[in-house]
PDB file with SEQRES, HELIX, SHEET and CRYST1 records, atoms N, CA, C and O in Angstrom:
SEQRES   1 A   75  MET LEU ARG ILE SER PHE ALA ARG HIS LYS CYS ILE GLY          
SEQRES   2 A   75  CYS ASN ALA CYS VAL GLU ALA ALA PRO GLU ARG TRP ARG          
SEQRES   3 A   75  VAL SER GLY GLY ASP GLY ARG CYS THR LEU ILE GLU GLY          
SEQRES   4 A   75  ARG GLU GLN ASP GLY VAL PHE GLN ALA LEU VAL CYS ALA          
SEQRES   5 A   75  ASP GLU TYR ALA GLN ASN ALA ALA ALA ALA ALA ASN CYS          
SEQRES   6 A   75  PRO ALA LYS ILE ILE ARG LEU GLN LEU LEU                      
HELIX    1 AA1 ARG A    8  LYS A   10  5                                   3    
HELIX    2 AA2 ALA A   16  ALA A   20  1                                   5    
HELIX    3 AA3 ALA A   52  GLU A   54  5                                   3    
HELIX    4 AA4 TYR A   55  ASN A   64  1                                  10    
SHEET    1 AA1 2 TRP A  25  VAL A  27  0                                        
SHEET    2 AA1 2 CYS A  34  LEU A  36 -1                                        
SHEET    1 AA2 4 ARG A  40  GLN A  42  0                                        
SHEET    2 AA2 4 VAL A  45  VAL A  50 -1                                        
SHEET    3 AA2 4 LEU A   2  PHE A   6 -1                                        
SHEET    4 AA2 4 ILE A  70  LEU A  74 -1                                        
CRYST1    1.000    1.000    1.000  90.00  90.00  90.00 P 1           1          
ATOM      1  N   MET A   1       5.147  -8.140  32.103  1.00  0.00           N  
ATOM      2  CA  MET A   1       4.503  -7.550  30.932  1.00  0.00           C  
ATOM      3  C   MET A   1       3.843  -6.227  31.329  1.00  0.00           C  
ATOM      4  O   MET A   1       3.472  -6.003  32.482  1.00  0.00           O  
ATOM      5  N   LEU A   2       3.721  -5.390  30.350  1.00  0.00           N  
ATOM      6  CA  LEU A   2       3.119  -4.072  30.512  1.00  0.00           C  
ATOM      7  C   LEU A   2       2.067  -3.882  29.433  1.00  0.00           C  
ATOM      8  O   LEU A   2       2.338  -4.103  28.253  1.00  0.00           O  
ATOM      9  N   ARG A   3       0.874  -3.474  29.828  1.00  0.00           N  
ATOM     10  CA  ARG A   3      -0.176  -3.136  28.866  1.00  0.00           C  
ATOM     11  C   ARG A   3      -0.245  -1.617  28.770  1.00  0.00           C  
ATOM     12  O   ARG A   3      -0.413  -0.923  29.773  1.00  0.00           O  
ATOM     13  N   ILE A   4      -0.114  -1.115  27.549  1.00  0.00           N  
ATOM     14  CA  ILE A   4      -0.263   0.316  27.281  1.00  0.00           C  
ATOM     15  C   ILE A   4      -1.591   0.503  26.569  1.00  0.00           C  
ATOM     16  O   ILE A   4      -1.859  -0.164  25.570  1.00  0.00           O  
ATOM     17  N   SER A   5      -2.419   1.400  27.071  1.00  0.00           N  
ATOM     18  CA  SER A   5      -3.698   1.728  26.445  1.00  0.00           C  
ATOM     19  C   SER A   5      -3.664   3.202  26.051  1.00  0.00           C  
ATOM     20  O   SER A   5      -3.114   4.039  26.767  1.00  0.00           O  
ATOM     21  N   PHE A   6      -4.261   3.501  24.899  1.00  0.00           N  
ATOM     22  CA  PHE A   6      -4.159   4.842  24.328  1.00  0.00           C  
ATOM     23  C   PHE A   6      -5.433   5.193  23.577  1.00  0.00           C  
ATOM     24  O   PHE A   6      -5.796   4.513  22.617  1.00  0.00           O  
ATOM     25  N   ALA A   7      -6.112   6.246  24.004  1.00  0.00           N  
ATOM     26  CA  ALA A   7      -7.345   6.710  23.354  1.00  0.00           C  
ATOM     27  C   ALA A   7      -6.964   7.676  22.226  1.00  0.00           C  
ATOM     28  O   ALA A   7      -7.001   8.894  22.401  1.00  0.00           O  
ATOM     29  N   ARG A   8      -6.604   7.125  21.084  1.00  0.00           N  
ATOM     30  CA  ARG A   8      -6.046   7.914  19.984  1.00  0.00           C  
ATOM     31  C   ARG A   8      -6.990   9.011  19.486  1.00  0.00           C  
ATOM     32  O   ARG A   8      -6.530  10.079  19.084  1.00  0.00           O  
ATOM     33  N   HIS A   9      -8.280   8.769  19.506  1.00  0.00           N  
ATOM     34  CA  HIS A   9      -9.229   9.766  18.998  1.00  0.00           C  
ATOM     35  C   HIS A   9      -9.209  11.060  19.817  1.00  0.00           C  
ATOM     36  O   HIS A   9      -9.704  12.089  19.358  1.00  0.00           O  
ATOM     37  N   LYS A  10      -8.639  11.014  21.026  1.00  0.00           N  
ATOM     38  CA  LYS A  10      -8.533  12.204  21.872  1.00  0.00           C  
ATOM     39  C   LYS A  10      -7.161  12.863  21.785  1.00  0.00           C  
ATOM     40  O   LYS A  10      -6.917  13.876  22.441  1.00  0.00           O  
ATOM     41  N   CYS A  11      -6.266  12.297  20.985  1.00  0.00           N  
ATOM     42  CA  CYS A  11      -4.892  12.798  20.871  1.00  0.00           C  
ATOM     43  C   CYS A  11      -4.880  14.182  20.225  1.00  0.00           C  
ATOM     44  O   CYS A  11      -5.597  14.437  19.257  1.00  0.00           O  
ATOM     45  N   ILE A  12      -4.047  15.076  20.783  1.00  0.00           N  
ATOM     46  CA  ILE A  12      -3.910  16.423  20.211  1.00  0.00           C  
ATOM     47  C   ILE A  12      -2.619  16.565  19.406  1.00  0.00           C  
ATOM     48  O   ILE A  12      -2.340  17.638  18.870  1.00  0.00           O  
ATOM     49  N   GLY A  13      -1.823  15.481  19.315  1.00  0.00           N  
ATOM     50  CA  GLY A  13      -0.624  15.491  18.487  1.00  0.00           C  
ATOM     51  C   GLY A  13       0.509  16.354  19.012  1.00  0.00           C  
ATOM     52  O   GLY A  13       1.243  16.952  18.226  1.00  0.00           O  
ATOM     53  N   CYS A  14       0.664  16.427  20.323  1.00  0.00           N  
ATOM     54  CA  CYS A  14       1.695  17.302  20.900  1.00  0.00           C  
ATOM     55  C   CYS A  14       3.095  16.712  20.817  1.00  0.00           C  
ATOM     56  O   CYS A  14       4.074  17.447  20.952  1.00  0.00           O  
ATOM     57  N   ASN A  15       3.220  15.402  20.598  1.00  0.00           N  
ATOM     58  CA  ASN A  15       4.501  14.734  20.416  1.00  0.00           C  
ATOM     59  C   ASN A  15       5.227  14.415  21.725  1.00  0.00           C  
ATOM     60  O   ASN A  15       6.359  13.935  21.679  1.00  0.00           O  
ATOM     61  N   ALA A  16       4.623  14.661  22.882  1.00  0.00           N  
ATOM     62  CA  ALA A  16       5.287  14.402  24.165  1.00  0.00           C  
ATOM     63  C   ALA A  16       5.603  12.922  24.354  1.00  0.00           C  
ATOM     64  O   ALA A  16       6.653  12.581  24.899  1.00  0.00           O  
ATOM     65  N   CYS A  17       4.720  12.047  23.916  1.00  0.00           N  
ATOM     66  CA  CYS A  17       4.957  10.610  24.056  1.00  0.00           C  
ATOM     67  C   CYS A  17       6.108  10.158  23.168  1.00  0.00           C  
ATOM     68  O   CYS A  17       6.907   9.312  23.572  1.00  0.00           O  
ATOM     69  N   VAL A  18       6.200  10.710  21.974  1.00  0.00           N  
ATOM     70  CA  VAL A  18       7.277  10.360  21.046  1.00  0.00           C  
ATOM     71  C   VAL A  18       8.619  10.789  21.627  1.00  0.00           C  
ATOM     72  O   VAL A  18       9.602  10.057  21.509  1.00  0.00           O  
ATOM     73  N   GLU A  19       8.675  11.943  22.241  1.00  0.00           N  
ATOM     74  CA  GLU A  19       9.917  12.425  22.839  1.00  0.00           C  
ATOM     75  C   GLU A  19      10.340  11.555  24.019  1.00  0.00           C  
ATOM     76  O   GLU A  19      11.535  11.340  24.220  1.00  0.00           O  
ATOM     77  N   ALA A  20       9.393  11.054  24.798  1.00  0.00           N  
ATOM     78  CA  ALA A  20       9.713  10.238  25.974  1.00  0.00           C  
ATOM     79  C   ALA A  20      10.048   8.795  25.613  1.00  0.00           C  
ATOM     80  O   ALA A  20      10.931   8.200  26.230  1.00  0.00           O  
ATOM     81  N   ALA A  21       9.368   8.227  24.638  1.00  0.00           N  
ATOM     82  CA  ALA A  21       9.545   6.810  24.280  1.00  0.00           C  
ATOM     83  C   ALA A  21       9.465   6.631  22.764  1.00  0.00           C  
ATOM     84  O   ALA A  21       8.483   6.087  22.259  1.00  0.00           O  
ATOM     85  N   PRO A  22      10.487   7.081  22.033  1.00  0.00           N  
ATOM     86  CA  PRO A  22      10.417   7.058  20.571  1.00  0.00           C  
ATOM     87  C   PRO A  22      10.356   5.655  19.962  1.00  0.00           C  
ATOM     88  O   PRO A  22       9.936   5.510  18.814  1.00  0.00           O  
ATOM     89  N   GLU A  23      10.758   4.637  20.689  1.00  0.00           N  
ATOM     90  CA  GLU A  23      10.681   3.275  20.146  1.00  0.00           C  
ATOM     91  C   GLU A  23       9.258   2.717  20.205  1.00  0.00           C  
ATOM     92  O   GLU A  23       8.973   1.694  19.583  1.00  0.00           O  
ATOM     93  N   ARG A  24       8.352   3.383  20.952  1.00  0.00           N  
ATOM     94  CA  ARG A  24       6.983   2.886  21.110  1.00  0.00           C  
ATOM     95  C   ARG A  24       5.955   3.824  20.493  1.00  0.00           C  
ATOM     96  O   ARG A  24       4.815   3.412  20.279  1.00  0.00           O  
ATOM     97  N   TRP A  25       6.319   5.080  20.197  1.00  0.00           N  
ATOM     98  CA  TRP A  25       5.378   6.089  19.709  1.00  0.00           C  
ATOM     99  C   TRP A  25       5.924   6.778  18.472  1.00  0.00           C  
ATOM    100  O   TRP A  25       7.136   6.924  18.313  1.00  0.00           O  
ATOM    101  N   ARG A  26       5.018   7.203  17.594  1.00  0.00           N  
ATOM    102  CA  ARG A  26       5.391   8.028  16.440  1.00  0.00           C  
ATOM    103  C   ARG A  26       4.203   8.925  16.093  1.00  0.00           C  
ATOM    104  O   ARG A  26       3.072   8.686  16.516  1.00  0.00           O  
ATOM    105  N   VAL A  27       4.496   9.958  15.315  1.00  0.00           N  
ATOM    106  CA  VAL A  27       3.449  10.876  14.862  1.00  0.00           C  
ATOM    107  C   VAL A  27       3.022  10.444  13.474  1.00  0.00           C  
ATOM    108  O   VAL A  27       3.864  10.190  12.613  1.00  0.00           O  
ATOM    109  N   SER A  28       1.730  10.359  13.251  1.00  0.00           N  
ATOM    110  CA  SER A  28       1.188   9.981  11.949  1.00  0.00           C  
ATOM    111  C   SER A  28       1.309  11.149  10.977  1.00  0.00           C  
ATOM    112  O   SER A  28       0.948  12.282  11.298  1.00  0.00           O  
ATOM    113  N   GLY A  29       1.815  10.861   9.808  1.00  0.00           N  
ATOM    114  CA  GLY A  29       1.885  11.885   8.769  1.00  0.00           C  
ATOM    115  C   GLY A  29       0.522  12.210   8.187  1.00  0.00           C  
ATOM    116  O   GLY A  29       0.339  13.262   7.575  1.00  0.00           O  
ATOM    117  N   GLY A  30      -0.442  11.305   8.376  1.00  0.00           N  
ATOM    118  CA  GLY A  30      -1.769  11.496   7.813  1.00  0.00           C  
ATOM    119  C   GLY A  30      -2.614  12.518   8.546  1.00  0.00           C  
ATOM    120  O   GLY A  30      -3.183  13.420   7.930  1.00  0.00           O  
ATOM    121  N   ASP A  31      -2.696  12.377   9.875  1.00  0.00           N  
ATOM    122  CA  ASP A  31      -3.572  13.274  10.634  1.00  0.00           C  
ATOM    123  C   ASP A  31      -2.859  14.024  11.750  1.00  0.00           C  
ATOM    124  O   ASP A  31      -3.484  14.830  12.440  1.00  0.00           O  
ATOM    125  N   GLY A  32      -1.561  13.779  11.945  1.00  0.00           N  
ATOM    126  CA  GLY A  32      -0.802  14.507  12.949  1.00  0.00           C  
ATOM    127  C   GLY A  32      -0.967  14.000  14.365  1.00  0.00           C  
ATOM    128  O   GLY A  32      -0.346  14.531  15.286  1.00  0.00           O  
ATOM    129  N   ARG A  33      -1.790  12.985  14.559  1.00  0.00           N  
ATOM    130  CA  ARG A  33      -1.954  12.398  15.891  1.00  0.00           C  
ATOM    131  C   ARG A  33      -0.871  11.363  16.135  1.00  0.00           C  
ATOM    132  O   ARG A  33      -0.283  10.823  15.197  1.00  0.00           O  
ATOM    133  N   CYS A  34      -0.618  11.097  17.394  1.00  0.00           N  
ATOM    134  CA  CYS A  34       0.394  10.099  17.735  1.00  0.00           C  
ATOM    135  C   CYS A  34      -0.183   8.695  17.584  1.00  0.00           C  
ATOM    136  O   CYS A  34      -1.392   8.481  17.673  1.00  0.00           O  
ATOM    137  N   THR A  35       0.718   7.753  17.353  1.00  0.00           N  
ATOM    138  CA  THR A  35       0.349   6.368  17.119  1.00  0.00           C  
ATOM    139  C   THR A  35       1.159   5.478  18.054  1.00  0.00           C  
ATOM    140  O   THR A  35       2.366   5.665  18.210  1.00  0.00           O  
ATOM    141  N   LEU A  36       0.495   4.519  18.668  1.00  0.00           N  
ATOM    142  CA  LEU A  36       1.151   3.524  19.511  1.00  0.00           C  
ATOM    143  C   LEU A  36       1.678   2.424  18.600  1.00  0.00           C  
ATOM    144  O   LEU A  36       0.897   1.694  17.989  1.00  0.00           O  
ATOM    145  N   ILE A  37       3.003   2.302  18.507  1.00  0.00           N  
ATOM    146  CA  ILE A  37       3.613   1.302  17.635  1.00  0.00           C  
ATOM    147  C   ILE A  37       3.251  -0.090  18.128  1.00  0.00           C  
ATOM    148  O   ILE A  37       3.416  -0.398  19.309  1.00  0.00           O  
ATOM    149  N   GLU A  38       2.762  -0.928  17.230  1.00  0.00           N  
ATOM    150  CA  GLU A  38       2.282  -2.287  17.491  1.00  0.00           C  
ATOM    151  C   GLU A  38       0.991  -2.310  18.309  1.00  0.00           C  
ATOM    152  O   GLU A  38       0.623  -3.347  18.861  1.00  0.00           O  
ATOM    153  N   GLY A  39       0.310  -1.178  18.387  1.00  0.00           N  
ATOM    154  CA  GLY A  39      -0.969  -1.115  19.091  1.00  0.00           C  
ATOM    155  C   GLY A  39      -2.089  -1.683  18.242  1.00  0.00           C  
ATOM    156  O   GLY A  39      -2.122  -1.503  17.025  1.00  0.00           O  
ATOM    157  N   ARG A  40      -2.994  -2.363  18.895  1.00  0.00           N  
ATOM    158  CA  ARG A  40      -4.169  -2.911  18.214  1.00  0.00           C  
ATOM    159  C   ARG A  40      -5.414  -2.209  18.744  1.00  0.00           C  
ATOM    160  O   ARG A  40      -5.573  -2.014  19.949  1.00  0.00           O  
ATOM    161  N   GLU A  41      -6.287  -1.837  17.822  1.00  0.00           N  
ATOM    162  CA  GLU A  41      -7.480  -1.070  18.175  1.00  0.00           C  
ATOM    163  C   GLU A  41      -8.632  -1.975  18.573  1.00  0.00           C  
ATOM    164  O   GLU A  41      -8.910  -2.982  17.922  1.00  0.00           O  
ATOM    165  N   GLN A  42      -9.299  -1.592  19.666  1.00  0.00           N  
ATOM    166  CA  GLN A  42     -10.527  -2.258  20.091  1.00  0.00           C  
ATOM    167  C   GLN A  42     -11.426  -1.205  20.732  1.00  0.00           C  
ATOM    168  O   GLN A  42     -11.066  -0.595  21.738  1.00  0.00           O  
ATOM    169  N   ASP A  43     -12.581  -1.005  20.145  1.00  0.00           N  
ATOM    170  CA  ASP A  43     -13.553  -0.025  20.657  1.00  0.00           C  
ATOM    171  C   ASP A  43     -12.951   1.376  20.803  1.00  0.00           C  
ATOM    172  O   ASP A  43     -13.236   2.077  21.773  1.00  0.00           O  
ATOM    173  N   GLY A  44     -12.131   1.774  19.852  1.00  0.00           N  
ATOM    174  CA  GLY A  44     -11.572   3.117  19.847  1.00  0.00           C  
ATOM    175  C   GLY A  44     -10.333   3.311  20.704  1.00  0.00           C  
ATOM    176  O   GLY A  44      -9.771   4.406  20.738  1.00  0.00           O  
ATOM    177  N   VAL A  45      -9.901   2.273  21.392  1.00  0.00           N  
ATOM    178  CA  VAL A  45      -8.712   2.351  22.239  1.00  0.00           C  
ATOM    179  C   VAL A  45      -7.654   1.412  21.676  1.00  0.00           C  
ATOM    180  O   VAL A  45      -7.932   0.249  21.384  1.00  0.00           O  
ATOM    181  N   PHE A  46      -6.437   1.931  21.526  1.00  0.00           N  
ATOM    182  CA  PHE A  46      -5.327   1.112  21.047  1.00  0.00           C  
ATOM    183  C   PHE A  46      -4.585   0.549  22.247  1.00  0.00           C  
ATOM    184  O   PHE A  46      -4.364   1.251  23.234  1.00  0.00           O  
ATOM    185  N   GLN A  47      -4.196  -0.738  22.160  1.00  0.00           N  
ATOM    186  CA  GLN A  47      -3.468  -1.381  23.238  1.00  0.00           C  
ATOM    187  C   GLN A  47      -2.285  -2.148  22.674  1.00  0.00           C  
ATOM    188  O   GLN A  47      -2.325  -2.661  21.556  1.00  0.00           O  
ATOM    189  N   ALA A  48      -1.220  -2.212  23.487  1.00  0.00           N  
ATOM    190  CA  ALA A  48      -0.046  -3.007  23.136  1.00  0.00           C  
ATOM    191  C   ALA A  48       0.462  -3.674  24.402  1.00  0.00           C  
ATOM    192  O   ALA A  48       0.494  -3.059  25.468  1.00  0.00           O  
ATOM    193  N   LEU A  49       0.857  -4.925  24.283  1.00  0.00           N  
ATOM    194  CA  LEU A  49       1.523  -5.640  25.368  1.00  0.00           C  
ATOM    195  C   LEU A  49       3.015  -5.625  25.069  1.00  0.00           C  
ATOM    196  O   LEU A  49       3.447  -6.071  24.006  1.00  0.00           O  
ATOM    197  N   VAL A  50       3.792  -5.114  26.004  1.00  0.00           N  
ATOM    198  CA  VAL A  50       5.231  -4.974  25.807  1.00  0.00           C  
ATOM    199  C   VAL A  50       5.964  -5.481  27.045  1.00  0.00           C  
ATOM    200  O   VAL A  50       5.342  -5.778  28.064  1.00  0.00           O  
ATOM    201  N   CYS A  51       7.274  -5.578  26.950  1.00  0.00           N  
ATOM    202  CA  CYS A  51       8.094  -6.000  28.082  1.00  0.00           C  
ATOM    203  C   CYS A  51       8.056  -4.936  29.180  1.00  0.00           C  
ATOM    204  O   CYS A  51       7.980  -3.740  28.898  1.00  0.00           O  
ATOM    205  N   ALA A  52       8.110  -5.379  30.409  1.00  0.00           N  
ATOM    206  CA  ALA A  52       8.054  -4.466  31.550  1.00  0.00           C  
ATOM    207  C   ALA A  52       9.230  -3.502  31.594  1.00  0.00           C  
ATOM    208  O   ALA A  52       9.150  -2.466  32.255  1.00  0.00           O  
ATOM    209  N   ASP A  53      10.320  -3.821  30.903  1.00  0.00           N  
ATOM    210  CA  ASP A  53      11.470  -2.912  30.905  1.00  0.00           C  
ATOM    211  C   ASP A  53      11.199  -1.612  30.145  1.00  0.00           C  
ATOM    212  O   ASP A  53      12.020  -0.696  30.180  1.00  0.00           O  
ATOM    213  N   GLU A  54      10.062  -1.522  29.462  1.00  0.00           N  
ATOM    214  CA  GLU A  54       9.665  -0.279  28.796  1.00  0.00           C  
ATOM    215  C   GLU A  54       8.841   0.631  29.714  1.00  0.00           C  
ATOM    216  O   GLU A  54       8.384   1.695  29.297  1.00  0.00           O  
ATOM    217  N   TYR A  55       8.659   0.203  30.959  1.00  0.00           N  
ATOM    218  CA  TYR A  55       7.778   0.945  31.865  1.00  0.00           C  
ATOM    219  C   TYR A  55       8.233   2.386  32.075  1.00  0.00           C  
ATOM    220  O   TYR A  55       7.425   3.303  31.930  1.00  0.00           O  
ATOM    221  N   ALA A  56       9.493   2.609  32.411  1.00  0.00           N  
ATOM    222  CA  ALA A  56       9.958   3.953  32.773  1.00  0.00           C  
ATOM    223  C   ALA A  56       9.729   4.964  31.654  1.00  0.00           C  
ATOM    224  O   ALA A  56       9.227   6.060  31.903  1.00  0.00           O  
ATOM    225  N   GLN A  57      10.092   4.604  30.430  1.00  0.00           N  
ATOM    226  CA  GLN A  57       9.920   5.541  29.318  1.00  0.00           C  
ATOM    227  C   GLN A  57       8.442   5.802  29.034  1.00  0.00           C  
ATOM    228  O   GLN A  57       8.059   6.936  28.749  1.00  0.00           O  
ATOM    229  N   ASN A  58       7.615   4.767  29.109  1.00  0.00           N  
ATOM    230  CA  ASN A  58       6.191   4.962  28.831  1.00  0.00           C  
ATOM    231  C   ASN A  58       5.468   5.624  29.985  1.00  0.00           C  
ATOM    232  O   ASN A  58       4.443   6.272  29.776  1.00  0.00           O  
ATOM    233  N   ALA A  59       5.982   5.474  31.205  1.00  0.00           N  
ATOM    234  CA  ALA A  59       5.424   6.226  32.338  1.00  0.00           C  
ATOM    235  C   ALA A  59       5.690   7.714  32.131  1.00  0.00           C  
ATOM    236  O   ALA A  59       4.840   8.546  32.448  1.00  0.00           O  
ATOM    237  N   ALA A  60       6.858   8.052  31.603  1.00  0.00           N  
ATOM    238  CA  ALA A  60       7.158   9.449  31.281  1.00  0.00           C  
ATOM    239  C   ALA A  60       6.246   9.946  30.163  1.00  0.00           C  
ATOM    240  O   ALA A  60       5.773  11.081  30.205  1.00  0.00           O  
ATOM    241  N   ALA A  61       5.999   9.101  29.168  1.00  0.00           N  
ATOM    242  CA  ALA A  61       5.087   9.475  28.080  1.00  0.00           C  
ATOM    243  C   ALA A  61       3.690   9.761  28.617  1.00  0.00           C  
ATOM    244  O   ALA A  61       3.059  10.742  28.223  1.00  0.00           O  
ATOM    245  N   ALA A  62       3.207   8.906  29.515  1.00  0.00           N  
ATOM    246  CA  ALA A  62       1.877   9.096  30.101  1.00  0.00           C  
ATOM    247  C   ALA A  62       1.827  10.354  30.958  1.00  0.00           C  
ATOM    248  O   ALA A  62       0.854  11.107  30.902  1.00  0.00           O  
ATOM    249  N   ALA A  63       2.869  10.584  31.750  1.00  0.00           N  
ATOM    250  CA  ALA A  63       2.898  11.757  32.627  1.00  0.00           C  
ATOM    251  C   ALA A  63       2.983  13.055  31.831  1.00  0.00           C  
ATOM    252  O   ALA A  63       2.421  14.070  32.241  1.00  0.00           O  
ATOM    253  N   ASN A  64       3.681  13.029  30.699  1.00  0.00           N  
ATOM    254  CA  ASN A  64       3.858  14.235  29.887  1.00  0.00           C  
ATOM    255  C   ASN A  64       2.699  14.523  28.946  1.00  0.00           C  
ATOM    256  O   ASN A  64       2.627  15.612  28.376  1.00  0.00           O  
ATOM    257  N   CYS A  65       1.796  13.575  28.771  1.00  0.00           N  
ATOM    258  CA  CYS A  65       0.670  13.745  27.848  1.00  0.00           C  
ATOM    259  C   CYS A  65      -0.328  14.768  28.413  1.00  0.00           C  
ATOM    260  O   CYS A  65      -0.948  14.511  29.445  1.00  0.00           O  
ATOM    261  N   PRO A  66      -0.491  15.919  27.752  1.00  0.00           N  
ATOM    262  CA  PRO A  66      -1.427  16.920  28.277  1.00  0.00           C  
ATOM    263  C   PRO A  66      -2.890  16.476  28.210  1.00  0.00           C  
ATOM    264  O   PRO A  66      -3.722  16.964  28.975  1.00  0.00           O  
ATOM    265  N   ALA A  67      -3.206  15.558  27.303  1.00  0.00           N  
ATOM    266  CA  ALA A  67      -4.585  15.066  27.190  1.00  0.00           C  
ATOM    267  C   ALA A  67      -4.872  13.939  28.180  1.00  0.00           C  
ATOM    268  O   ALA A  67      -6.030  13.564  28.365  1.00  0.00           O  
ATOM    269  N   LYS A  68      -3.833  13.391  28.821  1.00  0.00           N  
ATOM    270  CA  LYS A  68      -3.961  12.317  29.822  1.00  0.00           C  
ATOM    271  C   LYS A  68      -4.736  11.119  29.270  1.00  0.00           C  
ATOM    272  O   LYS A  68      -5.692  10.646  29.884  1.00  0.00           O  
ATOM    273  N   ILE A  69      -4.306  10.638  28.103  1.00  0.00           N  
ATOM    274  CA  ILE A  69      -5.018   9.544  27.429  1.00  0.00           C  
ATOM    275  C   ILE A  69      -4.195   8.271  27.308  1.00  0.00           C  
ATOM    276  O   ILE A  69      -4.590   7.337  26.608  1.00  0.00           O  
ATOM    277  N   ILE A  70      -3.045   8.228  27.991  1.00  0.00           N  
ATOM    278  CA  ILE A  70      -2.196   7.030  27.996  1.00  0.00           C  
ATOM    279  C   ILE A  70      -2.298   6.378  29.363  1.00  0.00           C  
ATOM    280  O   ILE A  70      -2.093   7.028  30.388  1.00  0.00           O  
ATOM    281  N   ARG A  71      -2.617   5.089  29.373  1.00  0.00           N  
ATOM    282  CA  ARG A  71      -2.727   4.331  30.623  1.00  0.00           C  
ATOM    283  C   ARG A  71      -1.759   3.168  30.579  1.00  0.00           C  
ATOM    284  O   ARG A  71      -1.568   2.547  29.533  1.00  0.00           O  
ATOM    285  N   LEU A  72      -1.144   2.872  31.725  1.00  0.00           N  
ATOM    286  CA  LEU A  72      -0.223   1.755  31.847  1.00  0.00           C  
ATOM    287  C   LEU A  72      -0.722   0.791  32.910  1.00  0.00           C  
ATOM    288  O   LEU A  72      -1.268   1.198  33.935  1.00  0.00           O  
ATOM    289  N   GLN A  73      -0.525  -0.496  32.647  1.00  0.00           N  
ATOM    290  CA  GLN A  73      -0.906  -1.528  33.618  1.00  0.00           C  
ATOM    291  C   GLN A  73       0.161  -2.615  33.604  1.00  0.00           C  
ATOM    292  O   GLN A  73       0.372  -3.274  32.586  1.00  0.00           O  
ATOM    293  N   LEU A  74       0.834  -2.802  34.743  1.00  0.00           N  
ATOM    294  CA  LEU A  74       1.784  -3.898  34.860  1.00  0.00           C  
ATOM    295  C   LEU A  74       1.012  -5.182  35.080  1.00  0.00           C  
ATOM    296  O   LEU A  74       0.120  -5.235  35.926  1.00  0.00           O  
ATOM    297  N   LEU A  75       1.345  -6.214  34.329  1.00  0.00           N  
ATOM    298  CA  LEU A  75       0.643  -7.499  34.429  1.00  0.00           C  
ATOM    299  C   LEU A  75       1.515  -8.522  35.117  1.00  0.00           C  
ATOM    300  O   LEU A  75       1.099  -9.667  35.296  1.00  0.00           O  
TER     301      LEU A  75                                                      
END                                                                             
């Protein structure tokens, strides 16, 4: 399993995560910030538990994020 954590309130909406892992990320039409698909919010941080086979694409999303607000943890 892989835990993805995302501090959405710090997102600048650059779309780098969507380009790297489009099945897990999208841009909100409401405010232009990126959204973690199936992410649940707790204390301002969105988290999703996903299969470990999504690691490579989400590692690219985290590395490409200029705000450095995506964290990954293999469980």
